[in-house]
C-alpha positions as CSV (number, residue, x, y, z in Angstrom):
1,M,29.9,-28.7,-115.6
2,S,32.9,-31.1,-115.9
3,N,30.7,-34.1,-116.4
4,I,28.8,-32.3,-119.2
5,A,32.1,-31.3,-120.9
6,E,33.6,-34.8,-120.6
7,G,30.4,-36.5,-121.9
8,F,30.2,-34.0,-124.8
9,E,33.7,-35.0,-126.0
10,R,32.8,-38.7,-126.1
11,S,32.2,-40.4,-129.4
12,Y,28.7,-41.7,-128.8
13,L,25.4,-40.0,-127.8
14,G,24.8,-42.8,-125.3
15,E,27.9,-41.8,-123.4
16,F,26.9,-38.1,-123.5
17,H,23.5,-39.1,-122.1
18,Q,25.2,-41.1,-119.3
19,F,27.4,-38.1,-118.3
20,L,24.4,-35.8,-118.3
21,S,22.7,-38.3,-115.9
22,I,25.8,-38.0,-113.7
23,A,25.6,-34.2,-113.9
24,K,21.9,-34.2,-113.0
25,S,22.7,-36.4,-110.0
26,S,25.4,-34.0,-109.0
27,C,22.7,-31.2,-108.9
28,A,20.8,-33.3,-106.5
29,E,23.9,-33.6,-104.3
30,V,24.3,-29.9,-104.3
31,R,20.7,-29.4,-103.3
32,S,21.2,-31.8,-100.4
33,Q,24.3,-30.0,-99.3
34,L,22.4,-26.7,-99.4
35,Y,20.0,-28.2,-96.8
36,V,22.9,-29.2,-94.6
37,A,24.4,-25.7,-94.9
38,L,21.0,-24.2,-93.9
39,D,20.6,-26.6,-91.0
40,V,24.0,-25.8,-89.5
41,G,23.6,-22.1,-89.9
42,Y,26.1,-21.6,-92.7
43,L,23.4,-20.1,-95.0
44,E,20.6,-17.7,-94.2
45,Q,17.1,-18.6,-95.5
46,V,17.1,-16.0,-98.2
47,K,20.4,-17.1,-99.6
48,F,19.4,-20.8,-99.3
49,D,16.2,-20.1,-101.3
50,Q,18.2,-18.3,-104.0
51,L,20.7,-21.0,-104.4
52,L,18.1,-23.8,-104.2
53,N,16.1,-22.2,-107.0
54,Q,19.3,-21.9,-109.1
55,A,20.2,-25.5,-108.5
56,E,16.7,-26.7,-109.4
57,E,16.8,-24.6,-112.6
58,V,20.1,-26.2,-113.6
59,G,18.7,-29.6,-112.9
60,K,15.7,-28.9,-115.2
61,I,18.0,-27.6,-117.9
62,I,20.2,-30.7,-117.7
63,G,17.1,-32.9,-117.7
64,G,15.8,-31.2,-120.8
65,L,19.2,-31.7,-122.5
66,R,19.1,-35.4,-121.5
67,I,15.7,-35.8,-123.1
68,S,17.0,-34.1,-126.3
69,V,20.1,-36.3,-126.5
70,S,18.0,-39.4,-125.8
71,K,15.7,-38.6,-128.8
72,Q,18.8,-38.0,-131.0
73,K,20.3,-41.2,-129.8
74,D,17.0,-43.1,-130.6
75,Q,16.8,-41.5,-134.1
76,Q,20.5,-42.4,-134.7
77,N,19.8,-46.0,-133.7
78,S,16.7,-46.2,-135.9
79,A,18.6,-44.9,-138.9
80,T,21.4,-47.4,-138.3
81,T,19.1,-50.4,-138.0
82,T,17.2,-49.5,-141.1
83,K,20.3,-49.4,-143.3
């Protein structure tokens, strides 16, 4: 969430896209840590499944936002180069 907020406040869509990439990578880290928590017995399977599904959904949402920002960035770059 912090990476998304920081990227959003940047001046350029390219920077926002970069911070969204970092946030998506952080989701992958969370999923990895969930497997560790399951393996060492910190989480039961039911809770693990619930949290993993949520983390996967967040990753998909961030991925979709990255695609949208990338398209906006490309449109902005096209408009700038045609002027």
